[in-house]
C-alpha positions as CSV (number, residue, x, y, z in Angstrom):
1,X,0.0,0.0,0.0
2,X,1.3,3.4,-0.9
3,X,1.5,6.4,1.4
4,X,1.2,10.1,0.3
5,X,2.7,11.2,-3.0
6,X,3.0,7.5,-4.1
7,X,5.8,6.7,-1.7
8,X,6.0,3.2,-0.2
9,X,4.4,2.7,3.2
10,X,7.0,2.9,5.9
11,X,5.8,0.8,8.9
12,X,8.5,2.0,11.3
13,X,8.5,5.5,12.9
14,X,11.8,6.3,14.7
15,X,11.3,9.8,16.0
16,X,14.8,10.0,17.5
17,X,17.1,7.7,15.5
18,X,20.5,7.1,17.2
19,X,23.8,6.9,15.4
20,X,25.6,4.8,18.0
21,X,25.1,1.2,18.8
22,X,21.9,0.4,20.6
23,X,21.7,-2.0,23.6
24,X,18.1,-2.9,22.5
25,X,14.9,-1.6,21.2
26,X,11.3,-1.1,22.2
27,X,8.6,-1.1,19.5
28,X,5.3,0.4,20.5
29,X,2.0,-0.6,18.9
30,X,-1.2,1.4,19.6
31,X,-4.8,0.3,19.7
32,X,-7.4,0.3,17.0
33,X,-10.6,-1.4,16.0
34,X,-11.8,-4.9,15.5
35,X,-13.0,-4.0,11.9
36,X,-12.0,-1.0,9.8
37,X,-10.5,-0.6,6.4
38,X,-10.1,3.1,6.8
39,X,-6.6,4.6,7.4
40,X,-5.8,6.0,10.9
41,X,-7.2,9.5,11.3
42,X,-5.0,12.6,11.4
43,X,-5.8,13.0,15.0
44,X,-4.9,9.5,16.1
45,X,-5.8,9.4,19.8
46,X,-4.6,5.7,20.3
47,X,-1.2,6.7,18.9
48,X,-1.0,9.8,21.1
49,X,-1.7,7.6,24.1
50,X,1.3,5.4,23.3
51,X,3.5,8.5,22.6
52,X,3.2,9.2,26.3
53,X,4.6,5.8,27.1
54,X,7.4,6.5,24.6
55,X,8.3,9.7,26.5
56,X,8.4,7.7,29.8
57,X,10.8,5.2,28.2
58,X,13.1,7.9,26.9
59,X,13.1,9.7,30.3
60,X,14.1,6.5,32.1
61,X,18.0,6.2,32.5
62,X,17.8,2.4,32.0
63,X,16.7,3.0,28.5
64,X,19.4,5.6,27.6
65,X,20.9,3.3,24.9
66,X,17.6,1.7,23.8
67,X,15.9,2.7,20.5
68,X,12.2,3.6,20.9
69,X,10.1,3.3,17.8
70,X,6.4,3.0,16.7
71,X,4.6,0.8,14.3
72,X,2.6,2.8,11.7
73,X,-0.6,1.1,10.6
74,X,-2.0,1.3,7.1
75,X,-5.5,0.6,8.4
76,X,-7.3,1.1,11.7
77,X,-8.7,-2.4,12.1
78,X,-7.6,-5.9,12.8
79,X,-10.0,-7.1,10.1
80,X,-10.5,-10.8,10.8
81,X,-8.1,-13.2,9.1
82,X,-6.4,-10.3,7.4
83,X,-4.8,-9.4,10.8
84,X,-3.6,-6.1,9.2
85,X,-1.6,-4.8,12.2
86,X,0.4,-8.0,12.4
87,X,1.6,-7.4,8.8
88,X,2.5,-3.8,9.8
89,X,4.3,-5.1,12.9
90,X,6.4,-7.5,10.8
91,X,7.3,-4.8,8.3
92,X,8.3,-2.5,11.2
93,X,10.5,-5.2,12.7
94,X,12.3,-5.7,9.4
95,X,12.9,-2.0,9.0
96,X,14.1,-1.8,12.6
97,X,16.6,-4.6,12.0
98,X,17.9,-2.7,8.9
99,X,18.3,0.4,11.1
100,X,19.7,-1.1,14.3
101,X,21.1,-4.5,13.5
102,X,20.5,-7.7,15.6
103,X,19.5,-6.0,18.9
104,X,17.2,-7.6,21.4
105,X,13.6,-6.3,21.1
106,X,10.6,-6.0,23.3
107,X,7.1,-5.2,21.9
108,X,4.9,-2.8,24.0
109,X,1.3,-2.8,22.8
110,X,-2.1,-1.6,23.9
111,X,-5.3,-3.3,23.1
112,X,-5.3,-4.3,19.4
113,X,-1.6,-3.4,19.3
114,X,-0.9,-5.8,22.1
115,X,-2.7,-8.6,20.2
116,X,-0.6,-7.7,17.1
117,X,2.6,-7.8,19.3
118,X,1.8,-11.2,20.6
119,X,1.3,-12.6,17.1
120,X,4.5,-11.0,15.8
121,X,6.6,-12.2,18.8
122,X,7.8,-15.3,16.9
123,X,10.5,-13.0,15.4
124,X,13.8,-14.4,16.6
125,X,15.0,-11.0,17.9
126,X,11.9,-10.5,20.1
127,X,12.6,-11.4,23.7
128,X,9.1,-10.6,24.9
129,X,5.9,-8.6,24.9
130,X,4.4,-6.2,27.4
131,X,0.7,-5.9,26.8
132,X,-1.4,-3.0,28.2
133,X,-5.1,-3.9,28.5
134,X,-4.5,-6.5,25.7
135,X,-7.1,-8.0,23.4
136,X,-6.5,-11.7,23.8
137,X,-9.5,-13.7,22.3
138,X,-9.8,-17.3,23.2
139,X,-8.0,-19.5,20.6
140,X,-5.2,-17.1,19.7
141,X,-1.9,-19.0,19.2
142,X,0.6,-19.3,22.1
143,X,3.1,-22.0,21.1
144,X,5.4,-19.5,19.4
145,X,5.9,-17.7,22.8
146,X,7.9,-20.6,24.3
147,X,11.1,-19.2,25.8
148,X,9.9,-15.6,25.7
149,X,8.5,-13.3,28.4
150,X,4.9,-12.0,28.4
151,X,3.8,-9.4,30.9
152,X,0.3,-8.1,30.8
153,X,-1.3,-5.2,32.7
154,X,-5.1,-5.1,32.9
155,X,-7.7,-3.3,35.0
156,X,-10.4,-5.9,35.7
157,X,-13.1,-3.2,35.3
158,X,-12.1,-2.8,31.7
159,X,-15.2,-3.1,29.5
160,X,-13.5,-2.9,26.1
161,X,-11.1,-5.9,26.4
162,X,-11.5,-8.7,29.0
163,X,-9.0,-9.1,31.8
164,X,-10.4,-12.6,32.2
165,X,-9.4,-13.5,28.7
166,X,-6.0,-12.0,29.4
167,X,-5.4,-14.2,32.4
168,X,-6.6,-17.2,30.5
169,X,-4.2,-16.4,27.6
170,X,-1.3,-16.1,30.1
171,X,-2.1,-19.5,31.5
172,X,-2.0,-21.1,28.1
173,X,1.2,-19.2,27.2
174,X,2.8,-20.4,30.4
175,X,1.9,-24.0,29.7
176,X,3.5,-23.5,26.2
177,X,6.8,-22.5,27.8
178,X,6.6,-18.7,28.1
179,X,7.6,-16.8,31.3
180,X,4.3,-15.0,32.1
181,X,3.2,-12.4,34.6
182,X,-0.2,-10.7,34.9
183,X,-0.6,-7.5,36.9
184,X,-4.0,-6.5,38.1
185,X,-4.1,-2.7,37.7
186,X,-6.0,-0.7,40.4
187,X,-7.6,1.7,37.8
188,X,-7.4,3.2,34.4
189,X,-9.9,0.9,32.7
190,X,-9.2,0.6,28.9
191,X,-7.9,4.1,28.3
192,X,-5.3,3.9,31.1
193,X,-5.9,7.6,32.0
194,X,-6.6,7.1,35.7
195,X,-3.4,6.2,37.5
196,X,-1.5,6.8,34.2
197,X,1.7,7.4,36.2
198,X,1.5,3.8,37.5
199,X,0.8,2.4,34.0
200,X,3.8,4.3,32.7
201,X,6.0,3.2,35.6
202,X,5.2,-0.5,35.3
203,X,5.4,-0.5,31.6
204,X,8.9,1.0,31.7
205,X,9.9,-1.4,34.4
206,X,8.6,-4.3,32.5
207,X,10.4,-3.5,29.2
208,X,13.7,-3.0,31.2
209,X,13.1,-6.4,32.8
210,X,12.5,-8.1,29.5
211,X,15.6,-6.6,28.0
212,X,17.7,-7.4,31.0
213,X,18.7,-3.8,31.6
214,X,20.4,-3.0,34.9
215,X,18.4,-1.3,37.5
216,X,19.7,2.0,39.1
217,X,22.0,1.6,42.1
218,X,20.1,1.4,45.3
219,X,16.8,0.4,43.6
220,X,15.2,-2.8,44.8
221,X,15.7,-5.7,42.5
222,X,12.7,-6.8,40.5
223,X,10.7,-9.7,42.0
224,X,11.3,-12.8,40.0
225,X,7.7,-13.9,40.1
226,X,6.4,-15.7,37.0
227,X,3.0,-17.2,37.2
228,X,-0.3,-17.3,35.2
229,X,-2.5,-15.9,38.0
230,X,-2.7,-12.1,38.2
231,X,-0.7,-10.3,40.8
232,X,-1.5,-6.9,42.3
233,X,0.3,-4.1,40.6
234,X,1.2,-2.5,43.9
235,X,3.5,-5.4,44.6
236,X,5.7,-4.3,41.7
237,X,5.4,-0.5,42.1
238,X,8.1,1.7,43.5
239,X,11.2,0.3,41.7
């Protein structure tokens, strides 16, 4: 699909490309709709929501040498078997490899973007996925997640995507050989606006953990708890 002026669609957006070797990369995937063949709107609120997470990542000293990029979707919807955002995620991964080389990657996605991240996590450079209020329908594949890390944050009052489905997905992924952790968020629902600071903090902490980045001197070490059942987010806050 072509973008404006007939130029090929670029699936990767790197707002601040670096010219030195990167220690890793985080690729962000925003939410969308179950069905829509329309392109994203000029005022793309789901994308703006993830830009705030990108700022939190760039402000964190653990991510000083980590590339932070975004997947640019051609269309707003998942669109059934087409799974359009998965195609875009794979293109963005290929473009990121061309830009940064064989660095370890973590995919950070919200809602539909988290579902796309989970599908695209079979890429050999992807170490894991951090899903924010993810869309995890029953029956989505999990076998490809063996050996990877999957961390999901979900408010159980979310009425757009189901936390129950998320916890069930984590159980299946754990049985398939993934390291899994579910964090029960104390607010924010699907938009993550309430307690946004906690959502940002735990997302940043989770990407650092997946990439194996060192924690600041004096900070408490992350708890090595990997289980399918959800844990309270407060148990992991403050580091």
